[in-house]
N, C-alpha and C positions, 0 to 999 in steps of 0.2 A: 910618731909625733904625738905628744900628749897635750900640747897646747896649740891653739890656733895662733898663727902669726898675727900680731896686732898691726903689722905693717900693711895689712890688707886695705886699710883705709886709703892707701896711696894708689889704689887701683879703682878709681871711681867709675870706669867704663866696663868693669868686669861683668860678663853676662853669664858665665858658667863657672861654678866652683865645685870641684869634686874632691872631697876629703874623706872618702870612704876607706875602710880598713885601716884605721889608726887607733889611737888610744885616747881620743878626745872625750873628756868628761864635762867640759864646760866651754862654751864658745866665748870669744873675745867680744867686748862691747862694740868694737869697731865694725863688727859684722853689719850693724844697723845702717852704716853709711853706704853700703853696696846696693843702692836703690835701683840700679839697672839690671841686677841679677835676675835671670829668668830660670836658671836651673841651679839648685843647691842639693848636693848629695853628701849627707853626713851619715850614711849607712855604715853599719858594723863599727860602731864606736862604743863609748861608755856613758852616753847621755842618760840621765835619769828622768828628765822632763823635756818637753819641747821648749827650746830656748825662747825667752821673751823677745830677744832681738829680732826674731823672724817676722814679727808683726810690722816691722818697718820696711820690709822687702816687698814693696807694693807692686813690683813688676814680675814677681815670682810666678812661674807657670808650672814648674815641676819641683816637688819637694820629696826627697827620699830620706827617711829616718828609720829605715828597717834595721834590724839587728842591733838594737841598743837595749837599754834597760828602762825604757820609758814606762812609768806606771801611772802618770797623770798628764793631762793637758790642762794647764791653768786657764781660767776664764780670761778672755781678751787676747790670748796669744794668737788666735787665728784671725783677729779683726781686720788686719790690713791686707789679707790675702784674697781679695775679690777676683783676681785674675787667675788664680790657681786652677789648673786643669787636671793635674795628677798629684795624688797624695799616697805615698807608700809608707805604711806604719807596720809592716810585717815584723814578726819576731820581736815583740816587745812584751811588756807586762800589763797592758791596758785592761782594766776591768770595766771601764766606762768611758764615754766620750762627752765633752761639754755640748750643751745645746747650740753653741756658736757654730758647730759643724754645719748647721743648716744655712749659714750665711755664705757658704762657698758655692755660690750659684753657678759658677762656670765649670765646676768640677765634672769631669767626664769619667775619670778612673779613680777608684778608691779601693785600696787593698789593706786589709786588717788581719791577714792570716797569722796564725800562731800567737794569739793573745789570750786574754782571759775574759772576754766579753760574754755576758749571759743573755743580753738582749740586743736586738738591732734598734738603735735609737730612732724614734719616729722622725726626728729631724732629717735623717738621711733620706727618708722617703719623699722629701720635698725638694730634692736636688734635681731639678727638671732636666738638666743636660746629662745626668749620669748615664753612661752606657755600659760600664763594667763595675760590678761590685763583688769583691772577693772577701769572704769572712770565713775561710776554712780553718779547721782545727781551733775552735773556740769552744764555748760552753752554751751556745745559743739553744734555747728550748722551744722557741716559737718564732714564726715569721709574722710580723704585724700586718694587719689588714691594710694599713696605709701603703704597703708595698705597691698597691695598684696605681699610685700616683707617679711611679717611675716609668713614664710612658716612652722614654727613649732607651730604656735598659735593654741591652742586647745580650749581656752575659751576667748570670747570677750564679755564684759558686759558694755553696755552704757545706762543703765536704767535712765530714767528721765533727759533727756537732751532736746535740741531743734533741733534735727536732722530731716530734711525734706526728705532726700534722702538716700536710701540704695544703695551705688554704686556697679556697676558690679564687681569691684575688690574684694569685699568681697567673691564672689563666687570662687575666685582663691585660697582661703585658704583651701586647701584640707584636712588638719588635724583638722579643726575646728569641735568640737563636741558640743559646746554650743555657741549660738549667742543670747544674751538677749538685745533687744532694746525696751523693754516695756516702755510705758509712754513717748514716743517721739511724734513728729507730722509728721511721715513719710507718704509721699504721692506718692513718686516715688520709685519703686522697680526695681531690675535688669530685663532686658529683658528676657522673657521666664518664669517669675514668675507668 
């Protein structure tokens, strides 16, 4: 399937829409009418950006956009997603994230593996409900000191980046159960290590 069926607007009570493993390069405008949708899976398609129509899906809790060709997230696209708890953007071409990512205050799971990120945006560090953060196989060089604000973080995975220092602030994450920084170039560890 290369085009989303525009007849979707005839399904106003749709809660789950799984369109993964297709050839979709653009979503239909009618997607915005599915306001009861709680799960949208557009993984493994041909999208080059996060569709603007997504901001109208105000009930969305799980959004899967992995395995596309997304290289940017336009400003405002995430604005209506205040209820989102899971965002999977693995296997894309992202080199940055918009500041609006910090507005996803109910987010508990964020996965950005296999992208081109060089920094962890500080805005992510203020997602107070975040319990899992995965940014493996990117180009991250440092962990920001603001990481200490992720007080509900239970899993932090930064495998295969270019991190040289494990900052002291990581030790302030008292709920952290898994810290995976394998395959980096860490030379400096927190004092007392």
